gemmi code that builds the backbone of each chain (N, CA, C; Angstrom):
import gemmi

chains = {
    "A": [
        ("MET", (100.308, 79.552, 84.394), (101.778, 79.896, 84.126), (102.386, 79.443, 85.465)),
        ("THR", (102.897, 78.618, 85.348), (104.411, 78.280, 86.532), (105.105, 79.451, 86.431)),
        ("LYS", (105.375, 79.434, 88.147), (105.912, 80.613, 88.754), (107.554, 80.001, 88.809)),
        ("LEU", (108.132, 80.683, 88.140), (109.621, 80.975, 87.901), (110.532, 80.454, 89.690)),
        ("ASP", (111.761, 79.535, 89.603), (111.960, 79.325, 90.298), (113.367, 80.720, 90.959)),
        ("PRO", (113.064, 80.449, 92.123), (114.192, 82.028, 92.845), (115.754, 81.696, 92.266)),
        ("THR", (116.010, 80.228, 92.596), (117.688, 80.468, 91.753), (117.615, 80.596, 90.628)),
        ("VAL", (116.766, 80.473, 89.863), (116.696, 80.596, 87.847), (116.867, 82.107, 88.451)),
        ("LYS", (116.156, 82.539, 89.016), (115.568, 83.813, 88.495), (116.754, 85.134, 89.244)),
        ("LYS", (117.989, 84.633, 89.884), (118.655, 84.813, 90.650), (119.887, 84.971, 89.545)),
        ("GLU", (120.234, 83.801, 89.425), (121.188, 83.345, 88.420), (121.098, 83.832, 86.767)),
        ("THR", (119.808, 84.021, 86.691), (119.343, 84.689, 85.840), (119.605, 86.374, 84.628)),
        ("ALA", (119.124, 87.018, 86.158), (119.655, 88.124, 86.452), (120.874, 88.389, 86.652)),
        ("TYR", (122.088, 87.466, 87.380), (123.703, 87.983, 87.285), (123.743, 87.756, 85.810)),
        ("ILE", (123.062, 86.628, 85.389), (123.701, 86.760, 83.665), (123.783, 87.880, 82.972)),
        ("ALA", (122.325, 88.279, 82.856), (121.483, 89.274, 82.306), (122.708, 90.658, 82.150)),
        ("VAL", (123.178, 90.706, 83.616), (123.766, 92.339, 83.879), (125.421, 92.369, 83.500)),
        ("TRP", (125.520, 91.298, 83.144), (126.906, 90.590, 83.124), (127.059, 91.028, 80.864)),
        ("VAL", (125.763, 90.096, 80.584), (124.919, 90.427, 78.904), (124.818, 91.773, 78.878)),
        ("ILE", (124.680, 92.481, 79.197), (124.627, 94.163, 79.427), (125.813, 94.419, 79.401)),
        ("ALA", (126.610, 94.665, 79.953), (127.575, 95.084, 80.933), (128.370, 95.429, 79.327)),
        ("LEU", (128.673, 93.569, 79.135), (129.638, 93.248, 78.024), (129.489, 94.518, 76.572)),
        ("SER", (127.912, 94.006, 75.895), (127.319, 95.132, 75.148), (127.524, 95.647, 75.192)),
        ("LEU", (127.484, 96.469, 76.199), (128.021, 98.380, 76.139), (129.447, 98.443, 75.949)),
        ("GLY", (130.197, 97.343, 76.266), (132.039, 97.716, 76.276), (131.929, 97.230, 74.797)),
        ("MET", (131.249, 96.237, 73.773), (131.507, 95.849, 72.738), (130.640, 97.073, 71.919)),
        ("GLN", (129.587, 97.499, 72.031), (129.583, 98.577, 71.226), (130.401, 99.778, 71.425)),
        ("ALA", (131.020, 100.241, 72.320), (132.883, 101.143, 72.823), (133.642, 100.973, 72.171)),
        ("VAL", (133.354, 99.616, 71.660), (135.022, 98.925, 70.631), (134.557, 99.180, 69.258)),
        ("PHE", (133.633, 98.738, 68.698), (133.208, 99.004, 67.653), (133.258, 100.455, 67.763)),
        ("LEU", (132.761, 102.153, 68.132), (132.458, 103.405, 68.234), (134.143, 103.221, 67.711)),
        ("LEU", (134.873, 103.072, 69.118), (136.396, 103.189, 69.101), (136.679, 102.652, 67.312)),
        ("LEU", (136.886, 102.164, 66.870), (137.292, 101.297, 65.633), (136.145, 102.085, 63.981)),
        ("ARG", (135.139, 102.803, 64.437), (134.554, 103.693, 63.646), (133.767, 102.742, 62.977)),
        ("ARG", (133.447, 101.594, 63.634), (132.867, 100.280, 62.652), (130.938, 100.777, 63.092)),
        ("TRP", (130.657, 102.039, 64.290), (129.520, 101.579, 64.874), (128.633, 102.443, 63.737)),
        ("ALA", (127.269, 101.292, 63.748), (125.955, 101.402, 63.018), (125.104, 100.872, 63.175)),
        ("LEU", (124.066, 101.235, 62.688), (122.329, 100.230, 62.817), (122.393, 98.421, 62.986)),
        ("PRO", (122.990, 98.332, 62.198), (123.303, 97.303, 62.121), (123.905, 96.296, 63.164)),
        ("VAL", (124.930, 96.712, 63.548), (125.734, 96.146, 64.998), (124.704, 96.415, 66.052)),
        ("VAL", (124.121, 97.882, 66.128), (122.586, 97.717, 67.526), (122.046, 96.402, 67.175)),
        ("THR", (121.192, 96.507, 66.231), (120.443, 95.627, 65.985), (120.987, 93.664, 66.145)),
        ("GLY", (122.192, 94.096, 66.174), (122.669, 92.786, 65.830), (122.622, 92.110, 66.951)),
        ("ASN", (123.771, 93.314, 68.005), (124.216, 92.992, 69.592), (122.707, 92.690, 70.406)),
        ("LEU", (121.471, 93.523, 69.773), (120.551, 93.385, 70.975), (119.409, 92.158, 70.379)),
        ("VAL", (120.145, 91.461, 69.435), (119.582, 90.250, 68.928), (120.161, 88.825, 69.465)),
        ("GLY", (121.668, 88.920, 69.307), (122.415, 88.006, 70.343), (122.124, 88.242, 71.811)),
        ("ALA", (121.727, 89.387, 72.341), (122.468, 89.747, 73.775), (120.797, 88.872, 74.412)),
        ("VAL", (119.137, 89.298, 73.111), (118.389, 88.583, 73.386), (118.444, 87.379, 73.778)),
        ("CYS", (119.134, 86.699, 72.488), (119.465, 85.192, 72.195), (119.893, 84.611, 73.507)),
        ("ALA", (120.775, 85.349, 74.108), (122.199, 84.682, 75.682), (121.052, 84.277, 76.281)),
        ("ILE", (120.382, 85.569, 76.829), (119.683, 85.594, 77.910), (118.965, 84.606, 78.048)),
        ("GLY", (117.791, 84.654, 76.656), (116.279, 83.668, 76.666), (116.836, 82.145, 76.971)),
        ("ASN", (117.856, 81.489, 75.931), (118.747, 80.898, 76.410), (119.000, 79.986, 77.794)),
        ("PHE", (119.834, 80.886, 78.099), (120.265, 81.334, 79.808), (118.571, 80.235, 80.428)),
        ("LEU", (117.975, 81.908, 80.228), (116.046, 81.952, 80.858), (115.646, 79.968, 80.935)),
        ("LEU", (116.101, 79.722, 79.223), (115.146, 78.878, 79.197), (116.117, 76.805, 79.399)),
        ("LEU", (117.416, 77.559, 79.856), (117.858, 76.414, 80.478), (117.788, 76.169, 81.951)),
        ("GLY", (117.898, 77.134, 82.727), (117.431, 77.287, 83.982), (116.224, 76.790, 84.696)),
        ("ILE", (115.314, 76.891, 83.757), (114.279, 76.883, 83.862), (113.871, 74.880, 83.296)),
        ("THR", (114.552, 74.370, 82.281), (114.548, 73.083, 82.185), (115.272, 72.385, 83.093)),
        ("VAL", (116.412, 73.055, 84.199), (117.155, 72.242, 84.745), (116.536, 72.248, 86.214)),
        ("ALA", (115.588, 73.717, 86.559), (115.182, 73.794, 87.481), (113.747, 72.438, 87.493)),
        ("LYS", (112.835, 72.004, 86.115), (112.455, 71.392, 86.489), (112.292, 69.795, 86.466)),
        ("ALA", (113.843, 69.769, 85.820), (114.098, 68.579, 86.087), (114.220, 68.069, 87.721)),
        ("ALA", (115.066, 69.250, 88.134), (114.836, 69.089, 89.734), (113.612, 68.568, 90.338)),
        ("ASN", (113.090, 69.474, 89.872), (111.426, 69.336, 91.088), (110.976, 67.526, 90.951)),
        ("GLY", (110.829, 67.595, 89.456), (110.165, 66.658, 89.074), (110.628, 65.010, 89.371)),
        ("PRO", (110.130, 64.507, 88.441), (110.182, 62.903, 88.420), (111.378, 62.417, 87.541)),
        ("ALA", (112.174, 61.699, 88.295), (113.681, 61.314, 88.109), (114.123, 60.907, 87.156)),
        ("ASP", (113.007, 59.888, 86.124), (112.716, 59.263, 85.440), (112.677, 59.937, 83.931)),
        ("LYS", (113.958, 59.868, 82.937), (113.903, 60.674, 81.471), (114.085, 62.272, 82.050)),
        ("VAL", (114.968, 62.027, 82.864), (116.031, 63.449, 83.316), (116.884, 64.086, 81.808)),
        ("ALA", (117.525, 62.974, 81.797), (118.616, 63.001, 80.828), (117.792, 63.372, 79.565)),
        ("LEU", (116.724, 62.631, 78.948), (116.984, 62.876, 77.358), (115.690, 64.500, 77.766)),
        ("ARG", (115.088, 64.525, 78.397), (114.346, 65.379, 78.618), (115.610, 66.956, 78.521)),
        ("VAL", (116.490, 66.771, 79.892), (117.576, 68.298, 79.056), (118.627, 67.926, 77.884)),
        ("ARG", (118.486, 66.899, 77.172), (119.345, 66.979, 75.543), (118.343, 67.281, 74.970)),
        ("SER", (117.408, 66.989, 74.642), (116.023, 67.491, 74.406), (116.269, 69.015, 73.835)),
        ("SER", (116.063, 69.679, 75.376), (116.117, 71.348, 75.181), (117.120, 71.872, 74.464)),
        ("MET", (118.263, 70.920, 75.341), (119.768, 71.594, 74.645), (119.435, 71.756, 73.058)),
        ("THR", (119.185, 70.753, 72.475), (119.465, 70.551, 70.508), (118.328, 71.667, 70.270)),
        ("ALA", (117.020, 71.618, 71.003), (116.207, 72.293, 70.642), (116.713, 74.063, 70.562)),
        ("ARG", (117.201, 74.131, 71.781), (118.113, 76.044, 72.283), (118.698, 75.820, 71.244)),
        ("LEU", (119.689, 75.026, 70.992), (120.684, 75.254, 69.969), (120.319, 75.808, 68.753)),
        ("LEU", (119.268, 74.998, 67.717), (118.640, 75.294, 66.663), (118.520, 76.241, 66.630)),
        ("GLY", (117.156, 76.609, 67.508), (116.071, 77.671, 67.589), (117.032, 79.362, 67.933)),
        ("GLN", (118.851, 78.632, 68.035), (119.416, 80.025, 68.468), (120.186, 80.376, 67.446)),
        ("ALA", (120.563, 79.486, 66.241), (121.183, 79.190, 64.980), (120.442, 79.662, 64.253)),
        ("ALA", (118.818, 79.202, 64.132), (117.856, 80.201, 63.050), (117.468, 81.542, 63.233)),
        ("ILE", (117.537, 81.451, 64.800), (117.514, 83.155, 65.013), (118.395, 84.284, 64.281)),
        ("CYS", (119.871, 83.598, 64.681), (120.827, 84.114, 64.107), (121.357, 84.073, 62.828)),
        ("ALA", (120.361, 82.960, 62.016), (120.942, 83.265, 60.771), (119.834, 83.896, 60.046)),
        ("LEU", (118.806, 84.161, 60.651), (117.787, 84.846, 60.153), (117.601, 86.428, 60.358)),
        ("ALA", (118.384, 86.450, 61.221), (119.026, 88.670, 62.020), (119.989, 88.559, 60.899)),
        ("VAL", (121.240, 87.118, 60.707), (122.155, 88.008, 59.570), (121.331, 87.946, 58.290)),
        ("GLY", (120.956, 87.480, 57.767), (120.204, 86.852, 55.999), (119.945, 88.043, 55.979)),
        ("LEU", (118.703, 88.216, 56.878), (117.091, 88.969, 56.649), (116.990, 90.290, 56.987)),
        ("LEU", (117.755, 90.629, 58.686), (117.572, 91.678, 58.780), (119.355, 92.316, 58.485)),
        ("HIS", (120.165, 91.949, 57.764), (121.410, 92.178, 57.633), (122.475, 92.989, 59.080)),
        ("THR", (121.791, 92.504, 59.683), (122.121, 92.534, 61.322), (124.227, 92.232, 60.953)),
        ("ASN", (125.081, 93.293, 61.681), (126.349, 92.480, 61.780), (126.263, 91.052, 62.006)),
        ("VAL", (127.064, 90.250, 61.866), (127.889, 89.541, 62.161), (128.224, 88.993, 63.171)),
        ("TYR", (129.316, 89.885, 63.518), (130.564, 89.444, 64.423), (129.187, 90.100, 65.736)),
        ("ALA", (128.242, 91.847, 65.688), (127.669, 91.773, 66.798), (126.504, 90.676, 67.766)),
        ("THR", (126.534, 89.614, 66.071), (124.770, 88.919, 66.604), (125.795, 87.903, 67.474)),
        ("LEU", (127.347, 87.485, 67.156), (127.324, 85.885, 67.291), (127.983, 86.456, 68.969)),
        ("LEU", (128.414, 87.298, 69.002), (129.842, 87.909, 70.043), (129.078, 87.638, 71.236)),
        ("PRO", (127.966, 88.044, 71.731), (127.252, 87.914, 72.763), (126.591, 86.789, 73.237)),
        ("LEU", (126.546, 85.842, 72.291), (126.291, 84.747, 73.003), (127.061, 83.658, 73.537)),
        ("LEU", (128.504, 84.188, 73.501), (129.656, 83.694, 74.428), (129.614, 84.600, 75.516)),
        ("PHE", (128.838, 85.433, 76.106), (128.858, 86.554, 77.106), (128.676, 86.227, 78.854)),
        ("PRO", (127.738, 84.798, 78.566), (127.405, 84.555, 79.685), (128.858, 83.812, 80.138)),
        ("ARG", (129.527, 83.003, 79.222), (130.636, 81.428, 79.919), (131.667, 83.275, 80.339)),
        ("VAL", (131.487, 84.835, 80.173), (132.252, 85.462, 80.494), (131.967, 85.910, 81.923)),
        ("GLY", (130.526, 86.041, 81.963), (129.928, 86.655, 83.776), (130.306, 84.923, 84.409)),
        ("ILE", (130.445, 83.957, 84.011), (130.454, 82.411, 84.803), (131.551, 82.081, 85.224)),
        ("ALA", (132.893, 82.795, 84.517), (134.466, 82.528, 84.710), (134.565, 83.873, 85.860)),
        ("PHE", (134.133, 85.095, 85.765), (134.454, 85.365, 86.764), (133.654, 85.554, 88.164)),
        ("ARG", (132.338, 84.482, 87.746), (131.865, 84.134, 89.498), (132.266, 83.645, 90.281)),
        ("PRO", (133.559, 82.966, 90.486), (134.242, 83.012, 91.864), (134.333, 84.088, 92.639)),
        ("LEU", (135.447, 84.868, 91.924), (135.380, 86.329, 92.308), (134.427, 87.043, 92.723)),
        ("VAL", (133.237, 87.314, 92.410), (132.079, 87.409, 93.043), (132.150, 87.141, 93.988)),
        ("ASP", (131.268, 85.883, 94.046), (131.491, 85.206, 95.192), (132.158, 85.377, 96.354)),
        ("ARG", (133.456, 85.310, 95.921), (134.717, 85.649, 96.558), (134.375, 87.441, 97.888)),
        ("LYS", (133.524, 88.115, 96.785), (134.066, 89.290, 96.977), (132.702, 89.677, 98.400)),
        ("ARG", (131.202, 88.895, 97.471), (130.051, 88.423, 98.619), (130.167, 87.576, 100.251)),
        ("GLY", (131.085, 86.826, 99.660), (131.027, 85.972, 100.825), (132.180, 87.161, 102.313)),
        ("LYS", (133.144, 87.921, 101.340), (133.883, 89.187, 101.937), (133.113, 89.816, 103.257)),
        ("THR", (132.175, 90.058, 101.712), (130.976, 91.885, 102.590), (130.305, 90.867, 103.579)),
        ("ALA", (129.440, 89.874, 103.555), (128.661, 88.859, 104.098), (129.345, 88.792, 105.195)),
        ("GLU", (130.922, 88.717, 105.772), (131.550, 88.465, 106.745), (131.918, 89.919, 107.397)),
        ("THR", (131.905, 90.838, 106.524), (132.613, 91.903, 107.925), (130.535, 92.592, 107.932)),
        ("GLU", (130.131, 91.967, 107.236), (129.083, 92.654, 108.133), (128.608, 91.956, 108.889)),
        ("ALA", (128.827, 90.295, 109.056), (128.073, 89.927, 110.370), (128.972, 90.452, 111.745)),
        ("GLU", (130.163, 90.219, 111.219), (131.610, 90.990, 112.329), (131.245, 92.328, 113.074)),
        ("GLY", (130.530, 93.584, 111.814), (129.710, 94.203, 112.734), (129.011, 94.143, 113.019)),
        ("SER", (127.865, 94.154, 112.759), (126.764, 92.881, 113.823), (127.056, 92.742, 115.415)),
        ("ASP", (128.077, 91.408, 114.898), (128.759, 90.843, 116.466), (129.052, 92.148, 117.397)),
        ("LEU", (130.261, 92.481, 116.155), (130.519, 94.191, 118.064), (129.060, 94.841, 118.079)),
        ("LEU", (128.063, 95.244, 117.825), (126.944, 96.272, 117.535), (126.351, 95.276, 118.875)),
        ("ASP", (126.388, 93.966, 118.637), (125.490, 92.870, 119.645), (126.817, 93.066, 121.026)),
    ],
    "B": [
        ("MET", (136.713, 80.830, 32.416), (135.765, 81.693, 33.216), (134.816, 80.265, 34.124)),
        ("GLU", (134.582, 79.332, 33.229), (133.655, 78.251, 33.780), (134.424, 78.120, 35.184)),
        ("MET", (135.862, 77.707, 34.842), (136.895, 76.802, 36.369), (136.343, 77.721, 37.549)),
        ("VAL", (136.181, 79.363, 37.414), (136.274, 79.789, 38.446), (134.877, 79.732, 38.679)),
        ("SER", (133.881, 80.031, 37.654), (132.600, 79.183, 39.011), (132.284, 78.490, 39.070)),
        ("LEU", (133.169, 77.126, 38.929), (132.901, 75.569, 39.001), (134.009, 75.568, 40.241)),
        ("ALA", (134.874, 76.837, 40.573), (135.820, 76.595, 42.282), (134.808, 77.416, 42.835)),
        ("MET", (133.841, 78.533, 42.968), (133.107, 78.745, 43.594), (132.156, 77.977, 44.234)),
        ("GLY", (131.414, 77.721, 42.963), (130.431, 76.291, 43.870), (131.058, 75.397, 44.778)),
        ("ILE", (132.116, 75.067, 44.379), (132.510, 73.940, 44.831), (132.417, 74.413, 46.611)),
        ("MET", (133.453, 75.503, 46.285), (133.185, 76.590, 47.969), (132.719, 76.446, 48.564)),
        ("LEU", (131.561, 76.721, 47.433), (130.280, 77.256, 48.425), (129.328, 76.082, 49.051)),
        ("GLY", (129.479, 74.749, 48.617), (129.458, 73.391, 48.942), (130.011, 72.816, 50.091)),
        ("LEU", (131.372, 73.546, 49.729), (131.723, 73.127, 51.075), (131.669, 73.584, 52.122)),
        ("CYS", (131.250, 75.419, 52.455), (131.347, 76.213, 53.470), (130.052, 75.458, 53.905)),
        ("GLY", (129.382, 75.547, 53.146), (127.365, 74.763, 53.967), (127.609, 72.875, 54.312)),
        ("VAL", (129.097, 71.788, 53.880), (129.186, 71.067, 54.626), (129.509, 70.832, 55.996)),
        ("GLY", (130.605, 72.373, 55.530), (131.052, 72.629, 56.708), (130.451, 73.489, 57.937)),
        ("ALA", (129.335, 73.703, 57.709), (128.756, 74.413, 58.853), (128.016, 73.240, 59.326)),
        ("GLY", (127.394, 72.623, 58.551), (126.596, 71.290, 58.945), (127.579, 70.418, 60.130)),
        ("ILE", (128.740, 70.260, 59.162), (129.841, 69.630, 60.476), (129.618, 70.234, 61.774)),
        ("ALA", (130.838, 71.479, 61.474), (130.737, 72.665, 63.317), (129.070, 71.727, 64.241)),
        ("LEU", (128.187, 72.077, 63.382), (127.029, 72.232, 64.574), (126.611, 70.543, 64.857)),
        ("ILE", (127.638, 69.735, 64.699), (127.371, 68.284, 65.583), (128.428, 68.356, 66.555)),
        ("ALA", (128.891, 69.814, 66.770), (129.770, 69.791, 68.060), (128.435, 69.794, 69.001)),
        ("GLY", (127.379, 69.882, 68.592), (125.579, 70.126, 69.856), (125.271, 69.490, 70.418)),
        ("ILE", (125.772, 68.151, 69.768), (125.399, 66.645, 70.409), (126.554, 66.303, 71.632)),
        ("GLY", (127.684, 66.221, 71.547), (128.470, 66.248, 73.012), (127.795, 66.694, 74.169)),
        ("PRO", (127.854, 68.244, 74.198), (127.425, 69.060, 75.319), (126.007, 68.390, 75.555)),
        ("GLY", (125.208, 68.084, 74.353), (123.453, 67.614, 75.257), (123.509, 66.526, 75.828)),
        ("ILE", (124.617, 65.784, 75.674), (124.831, 64.160, 76.254), (125.239, 64.653, 77.431)),
        ("GLY", (126.061, 65.020, 78.201), (126.717, 65.992, 78.915), (126.532, 65.955, 79.888)),
        ("GLU", (125.241, 67.226, 79.267), (124.727, 67.867, 79.976), (123.187, 66.955, 80.819)),
        ("GLY", (122.843, 65.976, 80.094), (121.619, 64.959, 80.189), (122.601, 64.099, 81.552)),
        ("GLN", (123.714, 64.201, 81.277), (124.211, 62.754, 82.050), (124.594, 63.730, 83.576)),
        ("ALA", (124.627, 64.851, 83.487), (125.172, 65.814, 84.908), (123.836, 66.366, 85.587)),
        ("VAL", (122.653, 66.342, 85.064), (121.671, 66.772, 85.452), (120.693, 65.495, 86.012)),
        ("ALA", (120.917, 63.817, 85.654), (120.405, 63.651, 86.136), (121.408, 62.812, 87.212)),
        ("ALA", (122.661, 63.345, 87.492), (123.738, 62.492, 88.387), (123.011, 63.745, 89.662)),
        ("ALA", (122.312, 65.146, 88.852), (122.260, 66.319, 90.070), (121.300, 65.813, 91.018)),
        ("CYS", (120.016, 65.031, 90.186), (118.545, 64.693, 90.556), (118.973, 63.713, 91.736)),
        ("GLU", (120.022, 62.799, 91.504), (120.068, 61.844, 92.266), (120.895, 62.149, 93.979)),
        ("ALA", (122.151, 63.609, 93.341), (122.211, 63.762, 94.867), (121.388, 65.168, 95.491)),
        ("ILE", (119.935, 65.463, 94.710), (119.346, 66.580, 95.781), (118.222, 64.854, 96.191)),
        ("GLY", (117.996, 64.116, 95.676), (117.413, 63.107, 96.010), (117.758, 62.221, 97.333)),
        ("ARG", (119.002, 62.809, 97.840), (119.901, 62.140, 98.715), (120.090, 63.232, 99.892)),
        ("GLN", (119.882, 64.721, 99.061), (120.158, 65.156, 100.307), (119.104, 66.722, 99.580)),
        ("PRO", (118.242, 66.787, 99.994), (116.802, 67.622, 99.626), (117.032, 69.142, 100.295)),
        ("GLU", (118.167, 69.422, 101.181), (118.226, 70.326, 102.120), (119.537, 71.244, 101.282)),
        ("ALA", (119.872, 70.668, 100.062), (120.974, 71.141, 99.618), (120.635, 71.578, 97.764)),
        ("LYS", (119.456, 71.556, 98.491), (118.656, 71.591, 96.431), (118.826, 73.161, 95.665)),
        ("SER", (119.525, 74.686, 96.819), (119.413, 75.201, 96.128), (120.919, 75.395, 95.980)),
        ("ASP", (122.093, 74.972, 96.185), (123.298, 74.810, 96.159), (123.369, 74.182, 94.595)),
        ("VAL", (122.582, 72.657, 94.498), (122.623, 72.131, 94.129), (122.502, 72.670, 92.312)),
        ("THR", (121.097, 73.576, 91.968), (120.323, 73.650, 91.514), (121.465, 74.835, 90.651)),
        ("SER", (122.139, 75.990, 91.686), (122.883, 76.874, 91.171), (124.306, 76.265, 90.586)),
        ("THR", (124.658, 74.827, 90.884), (126.137, 74.261, 90.148), (125.609, 73.951, 89.372)),
        ("MET", (124.648, 73.220, 89.255), (123.721, 72.500, 87.931), (123.955, 73.283, 86.530)),
        ("ILE", (122.997, 74.623, 87.072), (122.374, 75.811, 86.203), (124.186, 76.294, 85.088)),
        ("MET", (125.106, 76.780, 86.194), (126.203, 77.083, 85.817), (126.950, 76.565, 84.615)),
        ("GLY", (126.905, 75.008, 85.332), (127.781, 73.825, 85.019), (127.064, 73.728, 83.685)),
        ("CYS", (125.774, 73.683, 83.418), (125.023, 73.428, 82.084), (125.614, 74.614, 81.278)),
        ("ALA", (125.510, 75.953, 81.802), (125.547, 76.956, 80.876), (127.534, 76.859, 79.850)),
        ("ILE", (128.401, 76.252, 81.034), (129.758, 76.250, 80.620), (130.102, 74.929, 79.403)),
        ("ALA", (128.905, 73.954, 80.229), (129.046, 72.322, 78.642), (128.403, 73.031, 77.394)),
        ("GLU", (127.018, 74.184, 77.454), (127.177, 74.323, 76.138), (127.771, 75.291, 75.493)),
        ("THR", (128.744, 75.801, 76.401), (129.610, 77.003, 75.230), (130.316, 76.052, 74.585)),
        ("THR", (130.293, 74.707, 74.177), (131.175, 74.196, 73.621), (130.523, 74.151, 71.798)),
        ("GLY", (128.571, 73.696, 72.754), (127.946, 73.864, 71.242), (128.075, 75.297, 70.433)),
        ("LEU", (127.662, 76.041, 71.587), (127.555, 77.424, 71.231), (128.899, 77.778, 70.242)),
        ("TYR", (129.953, 77.365, 70.081), (131.320, 77.411, 69.421), (131.115, 77.342, 68.311)),
        ("GLY", (130.292, 75.709, 68.116), (130.080, 74.980, 66.647), (129.210, 75.981, 65.835)),
        ("LEU", (128.152, 76.344, 66.618), (127.182, 77.645, 65.980), (127.414, 78.760, 65.217)),
        ("ILE", (128.521, 79.218, 66.241), (129.211, 80.789, 65.845), (130.211, 79.956, 64.689)),
        ("ILE", (130.578, 79.466, 64.334), (131.664, 79.239, 63.343), (130.855, 78.122, 62.196)),
        ("GLY", (129.824, 77.587, 62.208), (129.237, 77.405, 61.252), (127.924, 78.717, 60.797)),
        ("ILE", (127.656, 79.838, 60.971), (127.092, 80.647, 60.747), (127.820, 81.742, 60.036)),
        ("LEU", (129.174, 81.488, 60.922), (130.963, 82.049, 59.994), (130.892, 81.697, 58.679)),
        ("LEU", (130.818, 80.405, 58.817), (131.379, 79.718, 57.695), (129.820, 79.946, 56.594)),
        ("ILE", (128.683, 80.086, 56.593), (127.416, 80.398, 55.896), (127.683, 81.466, 55.433)),
        ("PHE", (127.882, 82.653, 56.137), (127.722, 84.468, 56.005), (129.310, 84.694, 56.284)),
        ("VAL", (130.167, 84.942, 56.683), (131.705, 85.151, 56.213), (132.853, 84.393, 55.805)),
        ("ALA", (132.641, 83.142, 55.279), (133.327, 83.037, 54.854), (133.274, 82.858, 53.143)),
        ("PRO", (132.417, 82.789, 52.659), (132.321, 82.613, 51.043), (132.932, 83.971, 50.584)),
        ("GLY", (132.307, 85.170, 51.476), (133.037, 86.344, 50.597), (134.583, 86.308, 51.006)),
        ("ILE", (135.326, 85.268, 52.217), (136.402, 86.078, 52.070), (137.565, 85.187, 51.024)),
        ("PHE", (136.826, 84.107, 50.652), (137.150, 82.719, 50.174), (136.813, 83.362, 48.385)),
        ("SER", (135.765, 83.677, 47.567), (135.460, 84.772, 46.766), (136.782, 85.935, 46.660)),
        ("GLY", (136.873, 86.539, 47.465), (138.011, 87.239, 47.202), (138.917, 86.698, 47.362)),
        ("VAL", (139.380, 85.835, 47.917), (141.045, 85.183, 47.422), (141.130, 84.593, 45.891)),
        ("LEU", (139.429, 83.891, 46.307), (139.614, 82.916, 44.539), (140.187, 84.469, 43.240)),
        ("LYS", (138.751, 84.891, 43.471), (139.577, 86.328, 42.278), (141.170, 86.970, 42.122)),
        ("SER", (141.323, 87.205, 43.740), (142.758, 87.349, 43.450), (143.490, 86.686, 42.345)),
        ("THR", (143.343, 85.194, 43.063), (144.400, 84.109, 42.985), (143.823, 84.215, 41.103)),
        ("VAL", (142.989, 84.132, 40.747), (142.549, 84.123, 39.150), (143.094, 85.168, 38.231)),
        ("GLU", (143.393, 86.615, 38.971), (143.765, 87.941, 38.230), (145.188, 87.595, 38.103)),
        ("SER", (145.950, 87.153, 39.515), (147.281, 87.311, 39.448), (147.916, 86.041, 38.444)),
        ("LEU", (147.036, 84.936, 38.522), (147.159, 84.155, 37.383), (146.681, 84.223, 35.918)),
        ("ALA", (146.262, 85.112, 35.644), (145.743, 85.529, 34.451), (147.059, 86.534, 33.971)),
        ("ASP", (147.293, 86.989, 35.150), (148.453, 88.257, 34.780), (149.692, 87.692, 34.519)),
        ("VAL", (150.729, 86.719, 34.878), (151.222, 85.651, 34.399), (151.309, 85.439, 33.389)),
        ("ILE", (149.947, 84.545, 33.362), (149.935, 84.150, 31.416), (150.716, 84.739, 30.741)),
        ("LYS", (149.585, 86.444, 30.784), (150.078, 87.245, 30.007), (151.415, 87.772, 29.614)),
    ],
}
model = gemmi.Model(1)
for chain_id, residues in chains.items():
    chain = gemmi.Chain(chain_id)
    for i, (resn, *xyz) in enumerate(residues, 1):
        res = gemmi.Residue()
        res.name, res.seqid = resn, gemmi.SeqId(i, " ")
        for name, pos in zip(("N", "CA", "C"), xyz):
            atom = gemmi.Atom()
            atom.name, atom.element = name, gemmi.Element(name[0])
            atom.pos, atom.b_iso = gemmi.Position(*pos), 0.0
            res.add_atom(atom)
        chain.add_residue(res)
    model.add_chain(chain)
structure = gemmi.Structure()
structure.add_model(model)
structure.setup_entities()
C-alpha cells in the first residue's frame, strides 16, 4: 500500500470538514422544513462519502501524475475523471433506486466540495494573518 | 387512454435520452483536467521546489473543473428519478382538464 501525499491528506481533510459542516446544515434545513426522515440521512451519508471519496481519488491521481513520468499524464487523468464520474453516477443511482434515499439529500453533497473551494481564499487569508501575528509575537519575544 | 400511455412512453424515453446527453458534460472537464495536469507536471519539472504549491493548486483547480461534470451528472439523475413523476403529474392533470372541457 502506497503512502498518501501530505498535500492530498491536507486538502482532503479541508474538504471533508466543509462537507460535514454543510451536511449538518442541510440536515437542519430538512428538519426546519419538516421533511427530515431516514432516507434524508442515508442519502446524505451516501452523497458525502461519494464527494469526499471522489476528492481523495482525484488528489491521489493528480499526486501520482505529478510524481510519476510525464508521458500519458493527460490520458491517465482523463480516464480517471471518466471512471470517477461514472462511479459516482452508478452509486447515486443505486442509492436512490434501490435504497430509496432522498434524491436531493443524495445529490446536493456532491457539490459541497465546490463551496469549500470557493471559500478557500478567505480561509487562506485568515491563516496568513494568524501566521503573521504569530511571527510578530515571536519577534517581540526575541 | 392509449394516447396518454403513448405520451407517457415518449416522455420517459426522452427523459432517458436527456440524461444520456447530460452526462456528455463529463467529457469537457476530463480533457481540460488532463491538459492542466500535464502543464503542471511541466511546471514541477522546471521548478521542483514548488511541487507542494503546484500540487495543491492543481488539486483545487481540478476539483473546480470537475464540478461542471457533476452538474451534468446531477441533472441526469434528476431526469431519471424526479422528472418522470413531475411530467406524469402534469400530463395527468392536462388530460383530466381536457376531458372536463370536452364533456
